C-alpha positions as CSV (number, residue, x, y, z in Angstrom):
1,M,-28.2,83.1,125.6
2,S,-26.1,86.2,125.4
3,T,-27.8,88.0,128.3
4,A,-25.4,88.5,131.3
5,C,-25.9,89.1,135.0
6,P,-25.7,92.8,135.8
7,K,-24.0,92.1,139.1
8,C,-21.3,89.6,138.3
9,G,-21.3,89.5,134.5
10,S,-21.8,85.7,134.4
11,R,-23.8,84.1,131.6
12,Y,-24.8,81.0,133.7
13,L,-28.4,81.9,134.0
14,R,-31.7,80.1,134.3
15,P,-35.2,81.4,133.8
16,S,-36.9,82.5,137.1
17,R,-40.6,82.1,137.9
18,T,-42.9,85.1,137.7
19,R,-44.1,86.4,141.0
20,D,-47.2,88.4,140.1
21,L,-49.4,89.7,137.3
22,S,-47.1,92.6,136.4
23,E,-44.2,90.2,135.7
24,Q,-46.5,88.0,133.6
25,M,-47.5,91.1,131.6
26,A,-43.8,92.0,131.1
27,Q,-43.3,88.6,129.4
28,L,-45.8,89.7,126.8
29,R,-43.3,92.5,126.0
30,L,-40.5,89.8,125.8
31,V,-38.8,90.8,129.1
32,S,-38.3,87.8,131.4
33,P,-37.0,87.2,134.9
34,F,-33.7,85.4,135.1
35,R,-31.6,84.1,138.1
36,C,-27.8,84.0,138.0
37,L,-26.4,80.6,139.0
38,D,-23.2,82.2,140.3
39,C,-24.4,85.0,142.6
40,K,-28.1,84.0,142.9
41,M,-29.2,87.5,141.8
42,R,-32.7,87.8,140.2
43,F,-33.1,90.3,137.4
44,F,-35.1,91.1,134.3
45,A,-33.7,91.0,130.8
46,P,-35.0,90.8,127.2
47,S,-35.8,87.1,126.5
48,I,-35.0,87.5,122.8
49,V,-31.9,89.3,121.7
50,W,-32.7,90.3,118.1
51,A,-29.1,90.2,116.9
52,D,-28.8,86.6,118.0
53,L,-31.7,85.2,116.0
54,S,-29.5,84.4,112.9
55,Y,-27.3,82.1,114.9
56,A,-27.7,78.5,115.9
57,R,-28.6,77.5,119.4
58,C,-29.2,74.3,121.3
59,P,-32.9,73.2,121.0
60,R,-32.8,71.9,124.5
61,C,-31.0,74.4,126.7
62,H,-30.7,77.4,124.2
63,R,-27.0,77.9,124.7
64,M,-25.0,79.3,121.8
65,D,-21.5,77.9,122.4
66,L,-21.5,74.8,120.3
67,N,-19.1,72.2,119.0
68,G,-19.3,70.2,115.7
69,W,-19.7,66.5,115.5
70,T,-18.6,64.0,112.8
71,G,-20.4,60.9,111.5
72,K,-17.8,58.7,113.0
73,T,-18.9,58.9,116.6
74,Y,-22.6,59.5,116.1
75,T,-23.6,57.2,113.3
76,N,-27.4,56.8,113.4
77,P,-29.0,60.3,113.9
78,P,-32.8,60.7,114.1
79,F,-34.7,60.9,110.9
80,W,-35.2,64.7,110.8
81,V,-31.5,65.4,111.8
82,A,-30.4,63.1,108.9
83,V,-32.7,64.9,106.5
84,K,-31.3,68.3,107.5
85,I,-27.8,67.0,107.1
86,A,-28.6,65.7,103.6
87,L,-29.9,69.1,102.7
88,G,-26.7,70.8,103.8
89,A,-27.2,71.7,107.5
90,R,-24.2,71.9,109.8
91,R,-23.7,69.2,112.5
92,L,-23.6,70.8,115.9
93,R,-23.3,69.5,119.5
94,C,-24.1,71.1,122.8
95,E,-21.6,69.9,125.3
96,Y,-23.7,71.0,128.3
97,C,-26.7,68.9,127.6
98,R,-24.9,66.4,125.2
99,L,-27.3,66.9,122.3
100,N,-26.3,66.3,118.7
101,F,-28.4,68.3,116.3
102,A,-28.3,69.9,112.8
103,S,-28.9,73.5,112.0
104,F,-28.8,75.6,108.9
105,R,-27.7,78.6,110.9
106,R,-24.1,79.3,111.6
107,R,-22.7,79.1,115.2
108,K,-21.8,82.3,117.1
109,E,-19.6,80.9,119.8
110,V,-17.3,77.8,119.7
111,F,-17.4,75.7,122.9
112,T,-14.2,75.8,125.0
113,F,-13.5,73.7,128.1
114,K,-12.5,76.9,130.0
115,R,-16.3,77.6,130.4
116,W,-17.0,74.0,131.2
117,K,-14.9,74.1,134.4
118,K,-17.8,76.1,136.0
119,F,-20.0,73.0,135.9
120,V,-17.5,70.5,137.4
121,P,-18.5,69.8,141.0
122,Q,-16.0,70.8,143.7
123,A,-15.7,67.1,144.9
124,E,-14.3,66.1,141.5
125,E,-11.7,68.9,141.5
126,Q,-10.2,68.1,144.9
127,P,-8.5,64.7,145.3
128,T,-9.5,62.6,148.3
129,Q,-7.0,61.4,150.9
130,A,-7.3,57.8,149.5
131,Q,-6.4,59.1,146.0
132,E,-3.4,61.0,147.4
133,K,-2.1,57.8,149.2
134,T,-2.4,55.7,146.1
135,D,-0.7,58.4,144.0
136,K,2.1,58.5,146.6
137,I,2.6,54.7,146.6
138,F,2.8,54.6,142.8
139,R,5.3,57.5,142.7
140,T,7.6,56.1,145.3
141,G,7.1,52.4,144.5
142,T,6.4,51.3,148.1
């Protein structure tokens, strides 16, 4: 999804629920409510960006920053994915929802781990005191 938050510029968005009839009518005009996961702002944006229709996106989470996958690690794909690959589709993987799929469309954005750091919980980034003690023991040898 190439829509960005108007307040902070983040692209980590989720669809928001409609509150009344006027918002439901706006969805008929392809304008949907979104909520930013970074600053929690709620805003309206076009739900379909016409320029992005020719690019591949994840069928589960609709993200467009995708990786490729080889047949070495994922050897037995579902039937329809195997048929698409046999017909010449590209093998793509969404790292956010861990879905391997095939698409005939080209990818717009290549996945980078720089974006992935936003989804790592804070507890995993900061070492605990027990980890610091064991690291100190291994470094000093005592």
